[in-house]
Structure formats: structure tokens, C-alpha cells
PDB file of N, CA, C and O in Angstrom:
ATOM      1  N   MET A   1      14.719  -2.345 -21.276  1.00  0.00           N
ATOM      2  CA  MET A   1      14.421  -2.387 -19.670  1.00  0.00           C
ATOM      3  C   MET A   1      14.120  -3.898 -19.483  1.00  0.00           C
ATOM      4  O   MET A   1      13.607  -4.616 -20.341  1.00  0.00           O
ATOM      5  N   LYS A   2      14.472  -4.242 -18.363  1.00  0.00           N
ATOM      6  CA  LYS A   2      13.816  -5.884 -17.696  1.00  0.00           C
ATOM      7  C   LYS A   2      12.470  -5.490 -17.177  1.00  0.00           C
ATOM      8  O   LYS A   2      12.142  -4.388 -16.737  1.00  0.00           O
ATOM      9  N   PRO A   3      11.736  -6.580 -17.302  1.00  0.00           N
ATOM     10  CA  PRO A   3      10.405  -6.524 -16.862  1.00  0.00           C
ATOM     11  C   PRO A   3      10.038  -6.139 -15.395  1.00  0.00           C
ATOM     12  O   PRO A   3       8.940  -5.700 -15.052  1.00  0.00           O
ATOM     13  N   ASP A   4      11.255  -6.394 -14.461  1.00  0.00           N
ATOM     14  CA  ASP A   4      10.926  -6.081 -13.167  1.00  0.00           C
ATOM     15  C   ASP A   4      11.072  -4.439 -13.059  1.00  0.00           C
ATOM     16  O   ASP A   4      10.508  -3.757 -12.203  1.00  0.00           O
ATOM     17  N   GLU A   5      11.883  -3.975 -14.027  1.00  0.00           N
ATOM     18  CA  GLU A   5      12.303  -2.182 -13.826  1.00  0.00           C
ATOM     19  C   GLU A   5      10.911  -1.733 -14.423  1.00  0.00           C
ATOM     20  O   GLU A   5      10.368  -0.753 -13.913  1.00  0.00           O
ATOM     21  N   ILE A   6      10.362  -2.324 -15.365  1.00  0.00           N
ATOM     22  CA  ILE A   6       9.068  -2.018 -15.984  1.00  0.00           C
ATOM     23  C   ILE A   6       7.775  -1.759 -14.841  1.00  0.00           C
ATOM     24  O   ILE A   6       7.181  -0.709 -14.598  1.00  0.00           O
ATOM     25  N   LYS A   7       7.587  -3.115 -14.251  1.00  0.00           N
ATOM     26  CA  LYS A   7       6.683  -3.124 -13.337  1.00  0.00           C
ATOM     27  C   LYS A   7       7.067  -1.893 -12.132  1.00  0.00           C
ATOM     28  O   LYS A   7       6.151  -1.139 -11.804  1.00  0.00           O
ATOM     29  N   LYS A   8       8.104  -1.763 -11.650  1.00  0.00           N
ATOM     30  CA  LYS A   8       8.423  -0.826 -10.711  1.00  0.00           C
ATOM     31  C   LYS A   8       8.110   0.497 -10.970  1.00  0.00           C
ATOM     32  O   LYS A   8       7.537   1.229 -10.163  1.00  0.00           O
ATOM     33  N   LEU A   9       8.573   0.907 -12.383  1.00  0.00           N
ATOM     34  CA  LEU A   9       8.328   2.115 -12.902  1.00  0.00           C
ATOM     35  C   LEU A   9       6.739   2.518 -13.110  1.00  0.00           C
ATOM     36  O   LEU A   9       6.328   3.667 -12.946  1.00  0.00           O
ATOM     37  N   ASP A  10       5.888   1.375 -13.506  1.00  0.00           N
ATOM     38  CA  ASP A  10       4.593   1.329 -13.606  1.00  0.00           C
ATOM     39  C   ASP A  10       3.802   1.397 -12.425  1.00  0.00           C
ATOM     40  O   ASP A  10       2.679   1.893 -12.518  1.00  0.00           O
ATOM     41  N   ALA A  11       4.238   0.951 -11.258  1.00  0.00           N
ATOM     42  CA  ALA A  11       3.615   1.271  -9.940  1.00  0.00           C
ATOM     43  C   ALA A  11       3.966   2.725  -9.734  1.00  0.00           C
ATOM     44  O   ALA A  11       3.052   3.516  -9.496  1.00  0.00           O
ATOM     45  N   TYR A  12       5.323   3.177  -9.812  1.00  0.00           N
ATOM     46  CA  TYR A  12       5.617   4.714  -9.448  1.00  0.00           C
ATOM     47  C   TYR A  12       4.928   5.325  -9.923  1.00  0.00           C
ATOM     48  O   TYR A  12       4.342   6.092  -9.159  1.00  0.00           O
ATOM     49  N   PHE A  13       4.508   5.415 -11.557  1.00  0.00           N
ATOM     50  CA  PHE A  13       3.760   6.223 -12.200  1.00  0.00           C
ATOM     51  C   PHE A  13       2.193   6.304 -11.616  1.00  0.00           C
ATOM     52  O   PHE A  13       1.582   7.321 -11.286  1.00  0.00           O
ATOM     53  N   LYS A  14       1.794   5.099 -11.593  1.00  0.00           N
ATOM     54  CA  LYS A  14       0.200   5.029 -10.968  1.00  0.00           C
ATOM     55  C   LYS A  14       0.191   5.529  -9.726  1.00  0.00           C
ATOM     56  O   LYS A  14      -0.719   6.297  -9.414  1.00  0.00           O
ATOM     57  N   ARG A  15       1.200   5.185  -8.797  1.00  0.00           N
ATOM     58  CA  ARG A  15       1.134   5.818  -7.356  1.00  0.00           C
ATOM     59  C   ARG A  15       1.215   7.390  -7.438  1.00  0.00           C
ATOM     60  O   ARG A  15       0.463   8.073  -6.742  1.00  0.00           O
ATOM     61  N   THR A  16       2.056   7.910  -8.221  1.00  0.00           N
ATOM     62  CA  THR A  16       2.428   9.267  -8.281  1.00  0.00           C
ATOM     63  C   THR A  16       1.662  10.319  -8.850  1.00  0.00           C
ATOM     64  O   THR A  16       1.497  11.443  -8.376  1.00  0.00           O
ATOM     65  N   PHE A  17       1.061   9.704 -10.256  1.00  0.00           N
ATOM     66  CA  PHE A  17       0.454  10.632 -11.263  1.00  0.00           C
ATOM     67  C   PHE A  17      -1.196  10.191 -11.371  1.00  0.00           C
ATOM     68  O   PHE A  17      -2.168  10.893 -11.094  1.00  0.00           O
ATOM     69  N   ASN A  18      -1.176   9.107 -11.754  1.00  0.00           N
ATOM     70  CA  ASN A  18      -2.844   8.642 -11.929  1.00  0.00           C
ATOM     71  C   ASN A  18      -2.869   7.178 -12.285  1.00  0.00           C
ATOM     72  O   ASN A  18      -2.027   6.741 -13.069  1.00  0.00           O
ATOM     73  N   PRO A  19      -3.772   6.407 -11.761  1.00  0.00           N
ATOM     74  CA  PRO A  19      -3.967   4.887 -11.809  1.00  0.00           C
ATOM     75  C   PRO A  19      -3.945   4.483 -13.301  1.00  0.00           C
ATOM     76  O   PRO A  19      -3.529   3.417 -13.755  1.00  0.00           O
ATOM     77  N   SER A  20      -4.440   5.469 -13.944  1.00  0.00           N
ATOM     78  CA  SER A  20      -4.686   4.934 -15.511  1.00  0.00           C
ATOM     79  C   SER A  20      -3.412   4.788 -16.465  1.00  0.00           C
ATOM     80  O   SER A  20      -3.370   4.358 -17.618  1.00  0.00           O
ATOM     81  N   ILE A  21      -2.488   5.223 -15.731  1.00  0.00           N
ATOM     82  CA  ILE A  21      -1.154   5.345 -16.610  1.00  0.00           C
ATOM     83  C   ILE A  21      -0.551   3.852 -16.570  1.00  0.00           C
ATOM     84  O   ILE A  21      -0.569   3.063 -15.624  1.00  0.00           O
ATOM     85  N   ALA A  22      -0.047   3.694 -17.775  1.00  0.00           N
ATOM     86  CA  ALA A  22       0.695   2.194 -17.952  1.00  0.00           C
ATOM     87  C   ALA A  22       2.252   2.440 -18.593  1.00  0.00           C
ATOM     88  O   ALA A  22       2.495   3.349 -19.386  1.00  0.00           O
ATOM     89  N   VAL A  23       2.938   1.774 -18.261  1.00  0.00           N
ATOM     90  CA  VAL A  23       4.475   1.799 -18.640  1.00  0.00           C
ATOM     91  C   VAL A  23       4.311   0.399 -19.377  1.00  0.00           C
ATOM     92  O   VAL A  23       3.695  -0.572 -18.936  1.00  0.00           O
ATOM     93  N   LYS A  24       5.087   0.505 -20.767  1.00  0.00           N
ATOM     94  CA  LYS A  24       5.052  -0.890 -21.451  1.00  0.00           C
ATOM     95  C   LYS A  24       6.416  -0.818 -22.331  1.00  0.00           C
ATOM     96  O   LYS A  24       6.851   0.205 -22.859  1.00  0.00           O
ATOM     97  N   ALA A  25       6.951  -1.997 -22.379  1.00  0.00           N
ATOM     98  CA  ALA A  25       8.251  -2.287 -23.029  1.00  0.00           C
ATOM     99  C   ALA A  25       8.123  -1.700 -24.596  1.00  0.00           C
ATOM    100  O   ALA A  25       7.073  -1.673 -25.238  1.00  0.00           O
ATOM    101  N   ARG A  26       9.277  -1.291 -25.008  1.00  0.00           N
ATOM    102  CA  ARG A  26       9.505  -0.806 -26.425  1.00  0.00           C
ATOM    103  C   ARG A  26       9.843  -1.857 -27.279  1.00  0.00           C
ATOM    104  O   ARG A  26      10.748  -2.575 -26.852  1.00  0.00           O
ATOM    105  N   PRO A  27       9.359  -2.158 -28.396  1.00  0.00           N
ATOM    106  CA  PRO A  27       9.683  -2.826 -29.472  1.00  0.00           C
ATOM    107  C   PRO A  27      11.208  -2.684 -29.794  1.00  0.00           C
ATOM    108  O   PRO A  27      11.524  -1.505 -29.957  1.00  0.00           O
ATOM    109  N   ARG A  28      12.243  -3.583 -29.930  1.00  0.00           N
ATOM    110  CA  ARG A  28      13.552  -3.507 -30.193  1.00  0.00           C
ATOM    111  C   ARG A  28      14.272  -2.541 -29.633  1.00  0.00           C
ATOM    112  O   ARG A  28      15.291  -2.111 -30.173  1.00  0.00           O
ATOM    113  N   LYS A  29      13.764  -2.042 -28.347  1.00  0.00           N
ATOM    114  CA  LYS A  29      14.717  -1.020 -27.399  1.00  0.00           C
ATOM    115  C   LYS A  29      14.848  -1.493 -26.093  1.00  0.00           C
ATOM    116  O   LYS A  29      13.851  -1.929 -25.517  1.00  0.00           O
ATOM    117  N   ASN A  30      15.898  -1.468 -25.565  1.00  0.00           N
ATOM    118  CA  ASN A  30      16.301  -2.148 -24.167  1.00  0.00           C
ATOM    119  C   ASN A  30      16.406  -1.155 -23.229  1.00  0.00           C
ATOM    120  O   ASN A  30      16.171  -1.485 -22.067  1.00  0.00           O
ATOM    121  N   ASP A  31      16.756   0.189 -23.496  1.00  0.00           N
ATOM    122  CA  ASP A  31      17.199   1.133 -22.579  1.00  0.00           C
ATOM    123  C   ASP A  31      16.190   2.026 -22.203  1.00  0.00           C
ATOM    124  O   ASP A  31      16.519   2.996 -21.520  1.00  0.00           O
ATOM    125  N   SER A  32      14.875   1.854 -22.565  1.00  0.00           N
ATOM    126  CA  SER A  32      13.677   2.760 -22.338  1.00  0.00           C
ATOM    127  C   SER A  32      12.259   1.798 -22.297  1.00  0.00           C
ATOM    128  O   SER A  32      12.109   0.587 -22.456  1.00  0.00           O
ATOM    129  N   ALA A  33      11.334   2.852 -22.024  1.00  0.00           N
ATOM    130  CA  ALA A  33       9.964   2.135 -21.886  1.00  0.00           C
ATOM    131  C   ALA A  33       8.951   3.346 -22.536  1.00  0.00           C
ATOM    132  O   ALA A  33       9.210   4.546 -22.620  1.00  0.00           O
ATOM    133  N   GLU A  34       7.792   2.683 -22.940  1.00  0.00           N
ATOM    134  CA  GLU A  34       6.996   3.931 -23.329  1.00  0.00           C
ATOM    135  C   GLU A  34       5.844   4.182 -22.095  1.00  0.00           C
ATOM    136  O   GLU A  34       5.616   3.311 -21.256  1.00  0.00           O
ATOM    137  N   VAL A  35       5.231   5.354 -22.108  1.00  0.00           N
ATOM    138  CA  VAL A  35       4.414   5.894 -21.033  1.00  0.00           C
ATOM    139  C   VAL A  35       2.789   6.165 -21.514  1.00  0.00           C
ATOM    140  O   VAL A  35       2.620   7.200 -22.158  1.00  0.00           O
ATOM    141  N   TYR A  36       1.755   5.438 -21.290  1.00  0.00           N
ATOM    142  CA  TYR A  36       0.440   5.995 -21.898  1.00  0.00           C
ATOM    143  C   TYR A  36      -0.332   6.133 -20.640  1.00  0.00           C
ATOM    144  O   TYR A  36      -0.224   5.674 -19.503  1.00  0.00           O
ATOM    145  N   LEU A  37      -1.203   6.983 -21.291  1.00  0.00           N
ATOM    146  CA  LEU A  37      -2.437   7.332 -20.400  1.00  0.00           C
ATOM    147  C   LEU A  37      -3.825   6.673 -20.923  1.00  0.00           C
ATOM    148  O   LEU A  37      -4.472   7.350 -21.722  1.00  0.00           O
ATOM    149  N   GLY A  38      -4.235   5.653 -20.612  1.00  0.00           N
ATOM    150  CA  GLY A  38      -5.181   4.803 -21.482  1.00  0.00           C
ATOM    151  C   GLY A  38      -4.469   4.559 -22.651  1.00  0.00           C
ATOM    152  O   GLY A  38      -3.322   4.114 -22.685  1.00  0.00           O
ATOM    153  N   ASP A  39      -5.251   4.894 -23.739  1.00  0.00           N
ATOM    154  CA  ASP A  39      -4.814   4.600 -25.276  1.00  0.00           C
ATOM    155  C   ASP A  39      -3.730   5.794 -25.798  1.00  0.00           C
ATOM    156  O   ASP A  39      -3.098   5.640 -26.843  1.00  0.00           O
ATOM    157  N   GLU A  40      -3.587   6.998 -24.954  1.00  0.00           N
ATOM    158  CA  GLU A  40      -2.930   7.850 -25.317  1.00  0.00           C
ATOM    159  C   GLU A  40      -1.305   7.878 -25.174  1.00  0.00           C
ATOM    160  O   GLU A  40      -0.931   7.579 -24.040  1.00  0.00           O
ATOM    161  N   PHE A  41      -0.402   8.139 -25.984  1.00  0.00           N
ATOM    162  CA  PHE A  41       1.012   7.982 -25.607  1.00  0.00           C
ATOM    163  C   PHE A  41       1.376   9.217 -24.973  1.00  0.00           C
ATOM    164  O   PHE A  41       1.094  10.297 -25.492  1.00  0.00           O
ATOM    165  N   LEU A  42       1.988   9.120 -23.881  1.00  0.00           N
ATOM    166  CA  LEU A  42       2.642  10.380 -23.198  1.00  0.00           C
ATOM    167  C   LEU A  42       3.943  10.745 -23.378  1.00  0.00           C
ATOM    168  O   LEU A  42       4.271  11.915 -23.576  1.00  0.00           O
ATOM    169  N   GLY A  43       4.804   9.721 -23.318  1.00  0.00           N
ATOM    170  CA  GLY A  43       6.296   9.826 -23.463  1.00  0.00           C
ATOM    171  C   GLY A  43       7.049   8.423 -23.186  1.00  0.00           C
ATOM    172  O   GLY A  43       6.562   7.293 -23.172  1.00  0.00           O
ATOM    173  N   VAL A  44       8.324   8.817 -22.979  1.00  0.00           N
ATOM    174  CA  VAL A  44       9.356   7.553 -22.859  1.00  0.00           C
ATOM    175  C   VAL A  44      10.164   7.846 -21.607  1.00  0.00           C
ATOM    176  O   VAL A  44      10.583   8.973 -21.344  1.00  0.00           O
ATOM    177  N   VAL A  45      10.346   6.857 -20.908  1.00  0.00           N
ATOM    178  CA  VAL A  45      11.137   6.856 -19.901  1.00  0.00           C
ATOM    179  C   VAL A  45      12.757   6.132 -20.051  1.00  0.00           C
ATOM    180  O   VAL A  45      12.833   4.914 -20.215  1.00  0.00           O
ATOM    181  N   PHE A  46      13.609   6.708 -20.002  1.00  0.00           N
ATOM    182  CA  PHE A  46      14.856   6.143 -20.260  1.00  0.00           C
ATOM    183  C   PHE A  46      15.650   5.712 -19.117  1.00  0.00           C
ATOM    184  O   PHE A  46      15.578   6.373 -18.081  1.00  0.00           O
ATOM    185  N   ARG A  47      16.531   4.503 -19.189  1.00  0.00           N
ATOM    186  CA  ARG A  47      17.025   4.179 -18.261  1.00  0.00           C
ATOM    187  C   ARG A  47      18.663   4.672 -18.063  1.00  0.00           C
ATOM    188  O   ARG A  47      19.408   4.219 -18.932  1.00  0.00           O
ATOM    189  N   ASP A  48      19.173   5.360 -17.245  1.00  0.00           N
ATOM    190  CA  ASP A  48      20.420   6.084 -17.126  1.00  0.00           C
ATOM    191  C   ASP A  48      21.376   5.362 -16.072  1.00  0.00           C
ATOM    192  O   ASP A  48      21.147   5.650 -14.897  1.00  0.00           O
ATOM    193  N   ASP A  49      22.108   4.729 -16.247  1.00  0.00           N
ATOM    194  CA  ASP A  49      23.175   4.112 -15.258  1.00  0.00           C
ATOM    195  C   ASP A  49      24.454   4.514 -15.418  1.00  0.00           C
ATOM    196  O   ASP A  49      25.330   3.690 -15.156  1.00  0.00           O
ATOM    197  N   GLU A  50      24.791   5.689 -15.822  1.00  0.00           N
ATOM    198  CA  GLU A  50      25.832   6.232 -15.944  1.00  0.00           C
ATOM    199  C   GLU A  50      26.601   6.625 -14.587  1.00  0.00           C
ATOM    200  O   GLU A  50      25.948   7.107 -13.662  1.00  0.00           O
ATOM    201  N   ASP A  51      27.986   6.419 -14.466  1.00  0.00           N
ATOM    202  CA  ASP A  51      28.828   6.878 -13.401  1.00  0.00           C
ATOM    203  C   ASP A  51      28.344   5.814 -12.272  1.00  0.00           C
ATOM    204  O   ASP A  51      28.365   6.155 -11.090  1.00  0.00           O
ATOM    205  N   GLY A  52      27.937   4.610 -12.631  1.00  0.00           N
ATOM    206  CA  GLY A  52      27.202   3.922 -11.352  1.00  0.00           C
ATOM    207  C   GLY A  52      26.268   4.321 -10.652  1.00  0.00           C
ATOM    208  O   GLY A  52      26.080   3.726  -9.591  1.00  0.00           O
ATOM    209  N   ASP A  53      25.513   5.287 -10.966  1.00  0.00           N
ATOM    210  CA  ASP A  53      24.500   5.716 -10.190  1.00  0.00           C
ATOM    211  C   ASP A  53      23.029   5.470 -11.420  1.00  0.00           C
ATOM    212  O   ASP A  53      22.983   5.892 -12.576  1.00  0.00           O
ATOM    213  N   LEU A  54      22.058   4.736 -10.746  1.00  0.00           N
ATOM    214  CA  LEU A  54      20.998   4.330 -11.735  1.00  0.00           C
ATOM    215  C   LEU A  54      19.869   5.447 -11.330  1.00  0.00           C
ATOM    216  O   LEU A  54      19.542   5.756 -10.185  1.00  0.00           O
ATOM    217  N   SER A  55      19.362   5.968 -12.548  1.00  0.00           N
ATOM    218  CA  SER A  55      18.295   7.067 -12.370  1.00  0.00           C
ATOM    219  C   SER A  55      17.300   6.525 -13.586  1.00  0.00           C
ATOM    220  O   SER A  55      17.699   5.578 -14.263  1.00  0.00           O
ATOM    221  N   TYR A  56      16.043   7.107 -13.856  1.00  0.00           N
ATOM    222  CA  TYR A  56      15.209   7.095 -14.854  1.00  0.00           C
ATOM    223  C   TYR A  56      14.954   8.323 -15.364  1.00  0.00           C
ATOM    224  O   TYR A  56      14.778   9.236 -14.557  1.00  0.00           O
ATOM    225  N   ASN A  57      14.883   8.593 -16.742  1.00  0.00           N
ATOM    226  CA  ASN A  57      14.561  10.137 -16.972  1.00  0.00           C
ATOM    227  C   ASN A  57      13.048  10.110 -17.946  1.00  0.00           C
ATOM    228  O   ASN A  57      12.971   9.361 -18.919  1.00  0.00           O
ATOM    229  N   PHE A  58      12.165  10.807 -17.633  1.00  0.00           N
ATOM    230  CA  PHE A  58      10.984  10.663 -18.386  1.00  0.00           C
ATOM    231  C   PHE A  58      10.917  11.980 -19.340  1.00  0.00           C
ATOM    232  O   PHE A  58      11.000  13.131 -18.911  1.00  0.00           O
ATOM    233  N   SER A  59      10.771  11.662 -20.542  1.00  0.00           N
ATOM    234  CA  SER A  59      10.652  12.631 -21.680  1.00  0.00           C
ATOM    235  C   SER A  59       9.311  12.654 -22.283  1.00  0.00           C
ATOM    236  O   SER A  59       8.801  11.677 -22.832  1.00  0.00           O
ATOM    237  N   MET A  60       8.694  13.948 -22.144  1.00  0.00           N
ATOM    238  CA  MET A  60       7.337  14.158 -22.715  1.00  0.00           C
ATOM    239  C   MET A  60       7.195  15.279 -23.498  1.00  0.00           C
ATOM    240  O   MET A  60       7.269  16.338 -22.874  1.00  0.00           O
ATOM    241  N   ALA A  61       6.987  15.366 -24.842  1.00  0.00           N
ATOM    242  CA  ALA A  61       6.702  16.323 -25.815  1.00  0.00           C
ATOM    243  C   ALA A  61       5.290  16.919 -25.707  1.00  0.00           C
ATOM    244  O   ALA A  61       4.343  16.142 -25.580  1.00  0.00           O
ATOM    245  N   ILE A  62       5.111  18.069 -25.744  1.00  0.00           N
ATOM    246  CA  ILE A  62       3.745  18.696 -25.805  1.00  0.00           C
ATOM    247  C   ILE A  62       3.358  19.486 -27.231  1.00  0.00           C
ATOM    248  O   ILE A  62       3.768  20.644 -27.308  1.00  0.00           O
ATOM    249  N   LEU A  63       2.934  19.188 -27.867  1.00  0.00           N
ATOM    250  CA  LEU A  63       2.716  19.916 -29.123  1.00  0.00           C
ATOM    251  C   LEU A  63       1.886  21.057 -28.798  1.00  0.00           C
ATOM    252  O   LEU A  63       1.084  21.103 -27.864  1.00  0.00           O
ATOM    253  N   ASP A  64       2.182  22.152 -29.797  1.00  0.00           N
ATOM    254  CA  ASP A  64       1.443  23.472 -29.462  1.00  0.00           C
ATOM    255  C   ASP A  64      -0.095  23.152 -29.834  1.00  0.00           C
ATOM    256  O   ASP A  64      -1.010  23.680 -29.202  1.00  0.00           O
ATOM    257  N   VAL A  65      -0.307  22.309 -30.831  1.00  0.00           N
ATOM    258  CA  VAL A  65      -1.704  22.076 -31.178  1.00  0.00           C
ATOM    259  C   VAL A  65      -2.737  21.381 -29.988  1.00  0.00           C
ATOM    260  O   VAL A  65      -3.967  21.352 -30.006  1.00  0.00           O
ATOM    261  N   ASP A  66      -1.892  20.887 -29.049  1.00  0.00           N
ATOM    262  CA  ASP A  66      -2.471  20.127 -27.876  1.00  0.00           C
ATOM    263  C   ASP A  66      -2.841  21.181 -26.754  1.00  0.00           C
ATOM    264  O   ASP A  66      -3.677  20.878 -25.902  1.00  0.00           O
ATOM    265  N   LEU A  67      -2.214  22.431 -26.752  1.00  0.00           N
ATOM    266  CA  LEU A  67      -2.546  23.336 -25.671  1.00  0.00           C
ATOM    267  C   LEU A  67      -3.831  23.951 -25.921  1.00  0.00           C
ATOM    268  O   LEU A  67      -4.297  24.757 -25.117  1.00  0.00           O
TER     269      LEU A  67
END
């Protein structure tokens, strides 16, 4: 993902969910970014530009032991 996309996603997550959320570039990946709450990894947001429509998909796994 481009740095300007990451900045826009970071601002969206902060505004929508929590100011402590941070969206960061992934090493060696350019189609997605990582989402953190403080130091804790929350999930991955993927860029999807299929069929000319750009969207972003956030994927978060919730482990049974975390419940």
C-alpha cells in the first residue's frame, strides 16, 4: 500500500474506533497493512481494487483463549 493510503486508513480507524489504533506498512507486502492497538496486533487491512472499484477489507482473528 502507498504511504498516503496508509495515512488515510490510519485516520479512518482512529476516528471511527479508537485514537490509539495505528495502521502500519507490512514488510515485503504492498497489498495490505497491519493494524495495532498500542503494541497489540489486531489484524490486517487488505487493498481490493477488483473490477475498478477500490475498497479495503479488514481481517481480525479472535482466538478462543482471548475471550
